[in-house]
Structure formats: structure tokens, C-alpha cells
N, C-alpha and C positions, 0 to 999 in steps of 0.2 A: 827777392834778390835784386839789388840795384846794379847798375852798369859797372860801378867801381869794383864791387866784389866779384862780378862775373869776369872782369878783366884780370883781377888778382888771381882767381882760381885757375884761369887759363894759363897765365904766366907761370904759376907754380907747377902746373902739369907739364908744361914745356920744359921747364928747368930740370925737373926730376927725370924726365925722359932723356934729356941731353946727358945728364950725369950717368944714367944707366948705360946709355950707348957709349959714352966716352970711356967708361971703366970696363967695358966688355962684360958686364955683369949678366947681360941677357943670355950669354952663352953658358955661363956656369949655373945660373938659377932659372932656366927657361920655364920649368914646370910651375914655378911660383909667379914669376914676373910677367909672363905673357898674359895669363888670365887677368891679372891685376891691371895691366896696361889697357887691355880691351875694356874692362869694366869702367876704368877711369875715363877713357875716351867716350864710351857710351853715355855715362852720366854727364859729361861735358856737353854733348850734343843735346841731351834731354833738357839740361838747364837752359841752353840757348833757345830751344823751341818753346819752353815754358815762359821764358822772359819775353820772347817775341809775341806770344799769345796774350800776355798781360799788358804789354806796353805798346806794341806795334813797332818797336824799334829793335835793331839788332843789338846795340849796346846801350 
């Protein structure tokens, strides 16, 4: 995974999170959305760690 796709995936994660919070969907669908948000955040962190291990750069 190169830096561009890493930034694109992070931006998409933030955009979806903002939409969920803006629509107050988290309150109505908390059982489904909270675990999905946690999993998405964890995979984001794992991708960053793997990218750093491979290239030695953050992005």
C-alpha cells in the first residue's frame, strides 16, 4: 500500500465518520455502527503500522 492509497483510505474513514455523527445515526444504530467504527479504526492503525514497517515513512 503506497502513501496515496493510505491517505485516501484515511480520508474516506473520516468522511464516513463525520456523516454518521452529523446524521445522529450512531444513536439509532449503535449496536451495528459502534463495532464497525472500532474495527475500521483498528484496521486503519494496523495499515499505518504495516506501511511504516515496510517503508520507514509515516505516509
